[in-house]
C-alpha positions in Angstrom: -29.8 -35.7 -29.3 -27.3 -34.0 -27.1 -28.8 -31.9 -24.0 -27.4 -28.7 -25.5 -29.7 -29.5 -28.8 -32.7 -29.9 -26.6 -32.3 -27.0 -25.3 -31.8 -25.2 -28.2 -35.0 -26.9 -29.9 -37.0 -26.0 -26.8 -35.9 -22.5 -27.2 -36.8 -22.4 -30.9 -40.3 -23.5 -29.7 -40.7 -20.7 -27.3 -39.8 -18.0 -29.8 -42.6 -19.5 -31.6 -44.6 -19.1 -28.4 -45.3 -23.5 -28.8 -45.2 -23.9 -25.2 -46.0 -27.2 -24.6 -43.6 -28.2 -27.4 -41.0 -26.3 -25.7 -41.9 -27.9 -21.9 -41.9 -31.4 -23.1 -38.5 -30.8 -24.2 -37.3 -29.7 -21.3 -38.8 -32.3 -19.2 -36.9 -34.5 -21.3 -33.4 -33.1 -20.7 -34.2 -32.6 -17.1 -34.8 -36.6 -16.7 -32.1 -37.1 -18.3 -29.6 -35.3 -16.3 -31.2 -36.5 -13.1 -30.4 -39.8 -14.3 -26.6 -39.1 -14.8 -26.8 -37.4 -11.4 -26.2 -34.0 -13.1 -29.0 -31.8 -12.4 -29.0 -28.1 -14.4 -30.5 -25.5 -12.0 -31.6 -23.7 -14.9 -33.7 -25.7 -16.3 -35.5 -26.3 -13.0 -36.0 -22.8 -13.4 -37.1 -22.3 -16.8 -39.5 -25.7 -16.8 -41.2 -23.3 -13.9 -41.7 -20.5 -16.3 -43.3 -22.9 -19.2 -45.8 -24.3 -16.0 -46.8 -20.5 -15.3 -47.5 -20.4 -19.1 -49.7 -23.0 -19.3 -51.3 -22.5 -15.9 -50.1 -25.4 -13.9 -49.1 -23.5 -11.2 -48.6 -26.5 -8.7 -45.9 -27.7 -10.8 -44.4 -24.3 -11.6 -44.0 -24.0 -7.4 -42.0 -27.1 -7.4 -39.7 -26.6 -10.2 -39.3 -23.1 -8.9 -38.6 -24.7 -5.4 -36.4 -27.5 -6.4 -34.5 -24.9 -8.3 -34.1 -22.6 -5.1 -32.9 -25.4 -3.0 -30.3 -26.7 -5.6 -29.2 -22.7 -5.8 -28.7 -22.4 -2.1 -26.9 -25.8 -2.0 -24.6 -24.4 -4.6 -24.2 -21.5 -2.2 -25.8 -19.2 -4.5 -28.5 -17.4 -2.2 -28.9 -14.5 -4.7 -30.0 -17.1 -7.0 -32.5 -18.8 -5.3 -33.9 -15.7 -3.8 -34.5 -14.5 -7.4 -36.1 -18.1 -8.1 -38.1 -17.5 -4.7 -39.7 -13.8 -6.2 -41.1 -15.5 -9.1 -43.3 -17.6 -6.9 -44.4 -14.5 -5.1 -45.2 -13.3 -8.1 -46.9 -16.0 -10.3 -48.4 -18.1 -7.2 -48.7 -15.2 -4.0 -50.8 -17.7 -2.1 -47.8 -20.0 -1.7 -47.2 -18.4 2.0 -44.1 -20.9 2.9 -41.6 -19.0 0.5 -41.7 -16.1 2.7 -40.2 -18.9 5.2 -37.6 -20.2 2.9 -36.3 -16.6 1.4 -36.3 -15.1 5.6 -34.3 -19.1 6.5 -32.1 -17.8 3.0 -31.8 -14.4 4.3 -31.2 -15.5 7.8 -27.8 -17.8 6.7 -26.4 -14.7 4.7 -27.0 -12.3 7.6 -29.3 -9.8 6.5 -31.0 -10.5 9.2 -33.4 -7.1 8.6 -34.5 -9.1 5.1 -35.0 -12.4 7.6 -37.2 -10.6 10.3 -39.5 -8.9 7.5 -40.0 -12.6 5.9 -40.1 -14.4 9.1 -43.1 -11.8 9.9 -44.7 -12.0 6.9 -45.0 -15.6 6.9 -46.2 -15.5 10.8 -48.6 -13.2 10.0 -50.2 -15.0 6.6 -50.4 -18.3 8.8 -52.2 -16.2 11.7 -55.0 -15.3 9.0 -55.0 -18.8 7.8 -55.5 -20.0 11.1 -52.4 -21.8 11.4 -51.5 -20.5 15.2 -49.4 -23.2 16.0 -47.1 -22.7 12.4 -47.4 -19.3 13.2 -45.8 -19.1 16.7 -43.1 -22.0 15.6 -42.0 -19.3 13.0 -41.8 -16.8 15.7 -39.8 -18.6 17.8 -37.5 -19.6 15.0 -37.2 -15.5 14.7 -36.6 -15.1 17.8 -33.4 -17.7 17.8 -32.1 -15.9 14.7 -31.5 -12.4 16.9 -30.6 -14.0 20.4 -29.4 -10.3 21.8 -32.7 -9.1 21.4 -34.1 -10.7 24.2 -37.3 -8.4 24.2 -38.3 -10.2 20.9 -38.2 -13.3 23.0 -40.1 -12.4 25.8 -43.1 -11.0 23.3 -43.4 -14.4 21.7 -43.2 -15.6 25.4 -46.3 -13.4 26.8 -48.3 -14.2 23.5 -47.8 -18.0 24.2 -49.1 -17.6 27.7 -51.8 -15.4 26.5 -53.0 -18.1 24.4 -53.0 -20.8 26.9 -49.5 -22.4 25.7 -47.9 -22.3 29.1 -45.1 -25.3 28.4 -44.1 -23.3 25.3 -44.0 -20.2 26.8 -41.9 -21.5 30.1 -39.2 -23.0 27.4 -38.8 -19.6 26.0 -38.7 -17.9 29.7 -35.9 -20.4 30.3 -34.0 -19.0 27.2 -34.8 -15.6 28.6 -33.5 -16.5 32.1 -30.3 -17.7 30.7 -29.4 -14.7 28.6 -29.9 -12.1 31.8 -27.9 -14.7 33.9 -24.6 -14.9 31.3 -25.2 -11.1 31.1 -25.1 -10.8 35.0 -28.3 -9.1 34.8 -29.9 -11.1 38.0 -32.3 -8.9 39.0 -34.1 -9.2 35.6 -33.5 -13.3 35.8 -35.2 -13.2 39.3 -38.1 -11.8 37.6 -38.5 -14.3 35.1 -38.4 -16.8 37.3 -41.0 -15.1 39.2 -43.4 -15.2 36.2 -42.6 -19.0 35.6 -43.5 -19.1 39.2 -46.9 -18.1 38.7 -47.3 -19.9 35.6 -46.0 -23.6 36.7 -45.5 -23.1 40.1 -42.7 -25.3 41.6 -40.7 -25.1 38.5 -37.2 -23.5 39.1 -35.4 -22.1 35.8 -32.2 -22.5 37.5 -33.1 -26.0 38.3 -34.8 -27.0 35.3 -38.4 -27.9 36.2 -37.5 -29.9 39.5 -36.9 -27.5 42.5 -33.7 -26.8 43.8 -32.5 -29.0 45.9 -31.7 -28.9 49.8 -28.3 -28.9 50.9 -28.0 -31.5 53.9 -25.3 -30.8 56.7 -22.1 -32.6 56.2 -21.5 -35.5 58.9 -18.6 -34.7 61.2 -15.6 -36.6 60.2 -15.0 -39.7 61.6 -11.0 -40.5 62.6 -9.6 -43.7 62.3 -7.8 -44.6 65.9 -4.3 -46.4 65.3 -2.8 -47.7 68.6 1.0 -48.0 68.8 3.1 -50.8 70.7 4.6 -49.1 74.1 8.2 -48.3 73.3 11.3 -50.3 74.4 13.0 -48.8 77.4 16.2 -47.5 76.5 19.6 -48.0 79.1 21.3 -44.8 79.8 25.2 -45.7 81.0 26.4 -43.8 83.8 28.6 -40.9 83.8 32.3 -41.5 83.5 33.4 -38.1 85.8 32.4 -35.7 87.7 34.0 -31.7 86.9 33.7 -28.8 89.5 33.6 -25.3 88.2 34.1 -22.3 90.1 31.6 -19.8 90.1 32.4 -16.2 88.1 33.8 -13.3 89.9 31.0 -11.6 91.8 28.6 -14.3 92.1 25.7 -14.9 90.4 23.3 -13.3 93.1 23.9 -9.8 93.3 24.4 -9.8 89.4 27.1 -7.7 89.4 29.2 -6.3 86.8 32.2 -8.5 86.2 35.7 -6.8 87.8 37.1 -5.5 83.7 38.5 -2.3 82.9 36.5 0.4 81.4 37.3 1.8 77.7 38.4 4.9 79.0 40.6 3.4 81.3 42.0 1.4 78.8 42.7 4.4 76.2 44.6 6.1 79.4 47.1 3.2 78.8 47.7 4.1 75.5 49.5 7.2 74.5 49.8 9.0 70.6 53.4 8.1 70.1 53.3 4.6 70.8 55.0 2.4 68.3 51.7 -0.3 67.5 52.8 -4.0 66.2 50.7 -4.1 63.4 52.4 -7.4 61.9 49.8 -9.3 63.2 46.8 -7.5 60.8 47.6 -9.9 58.4 49.1 -7.0 55.1 47.4 -4.1 56.0 50.0 -2.2 58.1 50.8 0.1 55.1 46.8 1.2 54.3 46.7 1.6 58.1 50.2 4.0 58.5 48.4 6.1 54.9 45.0 6.4 56.6 46.3 7.4 59.8 49.1 10.1 58.5 45.7 12.2 56.6 43.9 11.9 60.1 44.8 14.9 62.2 46.2 14.4 65.6 44.7 15.9 69.0 46.8 16.3 72.2 43.6 15.6 74.3 45.4 16.3 78.0 47.1 19.8 76.4 43.9 21.6 75.2 40.9 19.9 77.5 42.0 23.4 79.5 41.7 25.7 76.7 38.2 24.3 75.9 35.3 26.5 77.1 31.8 24.9 77.5 28.5 26.4 76.7 25.7 25.3 79.1 22.9 24.2 77.2 20.6 25.2 79.6 18.8 28.5 78.7 16.7 31.0 80.2 13.7 30.9 77.7 12.1 33.5 79.9 15.6 36.0 79.2 15.0 38.7 76.6 17.8 38.6 73.8 18.8 41.9 72.5 18.7 42.1 69.0 22.6 43.8 68.7 23.8 41.1 71.5 22.8 38.5 68.6 24.2 39.8 65.5 27.8 40.4 67.5 27.8 37.5 68.6 26.8 34.8 65.3 27.9 37.5 62.8 31.4 38.9 62.8 30.9 40.5 59.2 28.0 41.3 57.5 27.2 38.9 54.3 25.8 40.8 52.4 27.1 44.9 51.8 24.4 47.1 52.8 22.3 49.0 49.8 20.3 52.2 50.3 17.4 51.2 48.1 14.9 53.9 47.3 11.2 53.4 48.9 9.0 51.6 45.9 6.0 54.0 44.9 3.0 52.7 45.7 1.0 51.4 42.6 -2.4 51.7 42.5 -4.2 48.5 40.4 -7.2 49.9 38.5 -10.4 47.3 38.8 -12.2 46.8 35.2 -15.9 47.8 35.3 -18.0 46.8 32.1 -19.3 49.9 31.1 -23.1 50.2 31.8 -25.2 51.0 28.9 -27.9 53.8 29.3 -31.3 52.5 29.8 -33.3 51.8 26.4 -36.3 54.1 26.0 -39.4 52.4 26.7 -40.8 52.6 23.0 -37.4 51.3 21.5 -37.9 47.7 23.7 -39.4 45.0 21.0 -42.5 43.1 21.5 -41.5 39.5 21.7 -41.9 37.3 18.8 -45.6 35.8 17.9 -45.6 31.9 17.9 -45.1 30.2 14.7 -48.8 28.6 14.2 -49.5 25.2 14.7 -49.8 22.5 12.0 -53.2 22.0 13.3 -54.1 25.5 13.3 -52.7 25.9 10.0 -54.9 22.9 8.9 -58.0 24.5 10.8 -57.7 28.1 8.3 -56.9 25.7 5.5 -58.6 22.4 5.3 -58.5 22.2 1.5 -54.9 22.9 1.3 -53.9 18.9 1.2 -49.8 19.7 1.2 -50.8 20.3 5.2 -52.3 17.4 5.2 -49.7 15.2 4.2 -47.1 17.1 6.4 -49.6 16.0 9.1 -49.4 12.4 7.7 -45.8 12.5 7.8 -45.4 13.5 11.5 -48.2 10.5 12.2 -45.3 8.1 10.5 -42.6 9.6 13.2 -44.6 9.5 16.2 -45.7 5.7 16.0 -49.5 6.6 16.2 -51.9 4.2 14.2 -54.8 6.3 15.8 -53.2 9.2 14.5 -52.0 8.2 11.3 -55.9 6.9 10.7 -57.3 10.4 11.2 -54.5 12.3 9.1 -55.0 9.9 6.1 -58.9 10.1 6.4 -58.2 13.9 6.6 -56.3 13.9 3.9 -58.9 11.7 1.5 -61.8 14.3 2.7 -59.4 17.2 1.2 -58.4 15.0 -1.7 -62.5 14.9 -2.2 -63.4 18.1 -1.9 -61.0 19.5 -3.8 -61.7 17.3 -7.1 -58.9 14.5 -6.9 -61.3 11.4 -6.1 -58.9 9.1 -7.3 -56.3 10.0 -4.8 -58.7 10.2 -2.3 -59.7 6.4 -2.7 -55.9 5.7 -2.4 -56.0 7.3 0.6 -58.8 5.5 2.1 -57.5 2.4 1.3 -54.6 3.3 3.2 -57.2 3.4 6.4 -58.6 0.0 5.4 -55.3 -1.9 5.7 -54.4 0.0 8.9 -57.8 -0.4 10.4 -60.0 -2.9 8.3 -63.0 -1.7 10.7 -62.9 1.8 10.1 -66.9 3.1 9.5 -65.5 6.2 7.2 -63.1 4.7 5.1 -65.7 1.5 4.5 -68.6 3.6 3.4 -66.0 6.3 1.4 -65.3 2.9 -0.8 -68.7 1.6 -1.1 -67.8 -1.6 1.5 -70.4 -3.1 3.7 -68.3 -5.6 5.6 -64.7 -5.6 6.7 -63.6 -9.1 4.4 -65.3 -6.9 1.3 -63.1 -3.9 2.2 -60.0 -5.9 2.8 -60.1 -7.6 -0.6 -61.0 -4.1 -2.3 -58.2 -2.3 -0.7 -55.8 -4.4 -1.7 -56.6 -4.8 -5.5 -54.0 -6.1 -7.9 -51.1 -5.0 -5.6 -52.4 -6.3 -2.3 -49.1 -8.6 -1.7 -47.1 -5.6 -2.4 -49.0 -3.6 0.0 -46.0 -1.2 2.6 -47.7 -0.9 6.2 -47.2 2.7 6.4 -47.7 2.5 10.5 -43.9 0.8 10.6 -42.3 3.9 8.9 -40.7 6.2 11.6 -38.8 8.6 9.5 -36.3 11.6 10.8 -35.9 10.2 14.5 -32.3 11.7 14.9 -31.7 9.1 18.0 -29.0 6.7 17.6 -31.1 3.1 16.7 -30.0 -0.3 17.6 -30.9 -3.7 16.3 -32.2 -4.4 20.3 -35.8 -3.1 20.7 -38.5 -3.3 24.1 -42.1 -3.0 23.4 -44.6 -2.3 26.4 -46.2 -4.8 27.8 -50.0 -4.9 27.1 -52.6 -7.1 29.6 -55.2 -9.2 27.1 -57.9 -7.7 25.9 -59.8 -11.4 25.5 -59.6 -11.7 21.8 -57.1 -13.6 20.9 -56.7 -13.3 17.3 -56.9 -9.6 17.8 -54.0 -9.6 20.6 -51.8 -11.6 18.2 -52.5 -9.4 15.2 -51.9 -6.6 17.8 -48.2 -8.3 18.6 -47.2 -8.9 14.6 -48.1 -5.3 14.4 -45.8 -4.4 17.2 -43.0 -6.6 15.7 -43.0 -5.1 12.2 -43.3 -1.5 13.8 -40.4 -1.8 16.0 -38.2 -3.3 13.2 -38.8 -0.4 11.3 -38.3 2.1 13.9 -34.7 0.6 14.8 -33.6 0.8 11.1 -31.6 3.7 10.6 -33.1 7.0 9.8 -31.0 7.6 6.6 -31.6 4.2 5.3 -32.5 3.6 1.9 -35.4 1.3 3.0 -37.2 3.9 4.9 -37.3 6.2 2.3 -38.3 3.5 -0.6 -41.3 2.4 1.3 -42.6 5.9 1.9 -41.6 6.8 -2.0 -44.1 3.4 -2.5 -46.6 4.9 -0.3 -46.7 8.3 -2.1 -47.0 6.2 -5.4 -49.9 4.2 -4.1 -52.0 7.6 -3.5 -50.8 9.5 -6.4 -48.4 11.7 -5.0 -45.7 11.2 -7.8 -44.0 14.6 -7.3 -43.5 13.7 -3.2 -42.8 9.5 -4.3 -39.8 11.3 -7.0 -38.3 13.2 -3.8 -38.3 10.0 -1.6 -36.8 7.7 -4.1 -34.1 10.4 -4.8 -33.2 10.5 -1.2 -33.0 7.0 -1.3 -31.0 7.0 -3.8 -28.7 9.7 -2.1 -28.4 6.7 0.7 -27.8 3.7 -1.5 -26.6 4.5 -5.5 -27.1 0.9 -6.2 -30.4 0.1 -4.7 -32.1 -1.3 -7.8 -35.3 -1.4 -6.8 -35.8 2.3 -6.2 -34.4 3.0 -9.6 -37.1 0.7 -10.9 -39.8 2.4 -9.3 -38.8 6.1 -9.9 -38.2 4.7 -13.4 -42.1 3.7 -13.3 -43.3 7.4 -11.5 -41.4 8.9 -14.7 -43.7 7.0 -17.2 -46.8 7.3 -15.3 -45.3 11.5 -15.1 -45.3 11.2 -19.1 -41.8 12.0 -19.2 -39.8 8.7 -20.5 -36.7 10.6 -21.6 -36.2 10.9 -17.9 -37.6 6.9 -17.4 -35.0 6.2 -20.2 -32.1 8.1 -18.1 -32.7 6.4 -14.8 -32.9 3.2 -15.6 -29.9 3.5 -17.6 -28.3 4.8 -15.0 -29.3 1.5 -13.2 -27.5 -0.9 -15.8 -24.3 0.7 -14.6 -24.1 -1.2 -11.0 -22.9 -4.8 -11.3 -25.7 -7.1 -9.1 -24.4 -11.1 -8.6 -27.3 -12.0 -10.6 -29.2 -11.1 -13.9 -32.6 -11.2 -12.2 -32.0 -8.5 -10.6 -32.1 -6.1 -13.9 -35.5 -7.9 -15.0 -38.0 -5.1 -13.8 -35.2 -2.6 -14.8 -35.4 -3.7 -18.2 -39.0 -4.0 -18.7 -39.1 -0.9 -17.6 -36.1 0.8 -20.3 -38.8 -1.1 -22.6 -41.7 0.6 -21.7 -39.9 4.1 -21.6 -38.4 3.4 -25.1 -41.8 2.1 -26.5 -43.3 5.3 -25.2 -40.4 7.8 -27.2 -41.3 5.2 -30.4 -38.0 3.4 -30.4 -39.5 0.1 -30.9 -35.6 -1.3 -32.0 -35.1 -0.6 -28.2 -37.5 -1.6 -26.2 -37.4 -5.2 -28.3 -33.8 -5.5 -27.0 -34.6 -4.8 -23.6 -37.7 -6.7 -23.8 -35.6 -9.6 -24.7 -33.9 -9.7 -21.9 -36.6 -9.9 -19.8 -38.0 -12.6 -22.0 -35.0 -14.5 -21.7 -35.0 -14.2 -17.7 -39.2 -14.8 -17.1 -41.1 -15.5 -19.9 -43.9 -14.6 -17.8 -42.6 -11.2 -16.4 -45.5 -8.9 -16.8 -47.1 -8.5 -20.1 -43.7 -9.1 -21.9 -44.7 -11.7 -24.4 -47.8 -10.1 -25.9 -45.3 -6.9 -26.0 -42.9 -8.8 -28.2 -45.6 -10.0 -30.0 -47.0 -6.7 -31.0 -44.0 -5.3 -31.8 -42.6 -8.4 -34.1 
C-alpha cells in the first residue's frame, strides 16, 4: 500500500474517532518514510495529535519536538513555533518548549519574543529548583543582546549573590571588554575594581594573571670593528712656483679698487652718440623701436630750471586753509551748488498704550485646582471606574506596591457593588503579584501561599499576563537597552532571584514602544480576565489600530463579543481577521474555532461545521472541537 493510501485510510479512521487505528497507520507510514530517509514532517505533527487524544503525552511531546526540529532545519520557523504552541497547550509542564521557542525566535531576529520565552523558561527552572539551568538560560539570553550591557551585569550580580564567583567573573570580563570597545574606560575600571574585590589578583586585561611588569631595556652593546692602518700616500713635488702681484690698494686697508663710478661713466655717453648694436645678436631693431617710444630728456639744459622743494617742514607752523586751496587746487573740482538747509525731522517714539487699571471687582479669582484622583476616590469609594483609573496609573509607575493597593481597593469596591466575580478576579491579580498578600488570601479563602497560587491560576494559569510589567502611556523614546538599579541582597536567595526575574520582565515591557500592539493586547487580556469587557474591547481595538493584522488580538476581541452575547459582532470581527495572510495556516486555528462558535450561537450550523472541520484538520485536540463536531453532525 502506498504512503498516500495509508494516510487516506488513517484520516477515515479519524472521522470515525477510531483513534488507535489511525495512530497505528500513521506510525507505520512514519517508519516506512524514515527507512527511505524521506521524513514527512506533517505526519509527526499528526501523530502527536493522536497521542494526545489517547493520553500518551510523552509520545506526543516527542513527536511534536521531532516535527519542530525538522521544520526549523527546513527553515520554516513559523511552522516550528506553531508546533511548539501545541506542546504548550497540551503539555504545559514541559518547560523546555519555551527555551526552544526562544532559540527559534532569536534566530529569526525577533528578540522581543525571544526574551519573553527565555525569561519564562528561566523562571520555570527557578521555580523547579534548578538554578544552574536557570542561570545558563539567562546567560544565553544576555548573549542574544550584547548591546544591553546592563542585562549581563544583572546576571553577574545574581551570580555573585549565589556565590558563583567564577561564573560572575566570566560575565564581568565580557562586560569589561564591551566597555573598552566603546571607549568607556572609566566604566571598565569600575568593573575591574569589582572583580578585584571578588577575586584578588585577577586582572581582566590579562585574563586571570597579573599584568606583567615591564623590565628596563638593557643598554645597547656595540661591536668594535678594527681597521688596518692605511698605507702612506706619496705626494709629488710642485712643478713650478708662480708669483702674483698684489691688487691695487692692497689688502691691508681694504680700500675700494680704483674704478670709475657709474656717474662718471654716464658723463662719457651723450644722448646723440651712435652705438654699434651689431654685437647684440639681432635685437637692434627692437632696441630702436623702444628708443623711439621713450621720451628724451636733456638733463644738462633742464637741470637749472627745476626747483627743488625742501622735504623739511615745520610741523608747528600754522597753515592757512586758503593758502592750501590756492596751492593745491587751481580750480574747484565741483561747481558750488547752493543747497537749502534741511529742516530737522522729529522721530516719533512708539509707546504702547497703557490700559486703564481694571477695577478691583473685575479681576477674576484664580481657578480652583482640579481634585486629584485620590480625592475623587475618597469622595466616591464605590465608583469602580475611578479605581480602574488608579490601576492604570499604577501600571505606568511600575510600582508594584501601588498596583497591589489599587487592585485591592478595586476588588473591595466591586464587592460592595455586588460584583463578586469581578472582585475575585481582581484579588487573583493581587495573588499573582504578591502571593503572600493576607487581604487577597482571606478574600479568596486561602490559608497558605501555595494554595493561593494554585487557586489563582485556575485553568488559565499558563496564559496569565504579568500586569506589573505593563507601562503604558510613556511618551519618552524607548530603547532596547535598559538599566536597573542595583539592590543589595536581602539574604533570601530565592526572593532575590524572583525579584531579579521580575525586574527583567518589567524592563522588557518598559522598553517597548508605548504604541506597540503587545502592550494594549496584554492590558486588554487583563481587563478580560477581570470581567471588564468594555474596557477590554477598547484596548483590543487600540491594538488593532496599531497592527491591523495581529491575529491573537482578533481572537480575543471575538471572544469578548461572544461573552457579551453579540455573536454577529464576533462574526464580523473574526471574518476580517481571515483576510490577512499568515505564513502558516496554524495561526488561524483560534480564529476558525471562534468563528465556528459564533456561527453556532447564531444558529448557523452549516457554517459552524465548516470552520470546526478546518480546526480539526489542523489539530484534532484543539479545545472541544471534536465534541462539537459530534453534536452538530
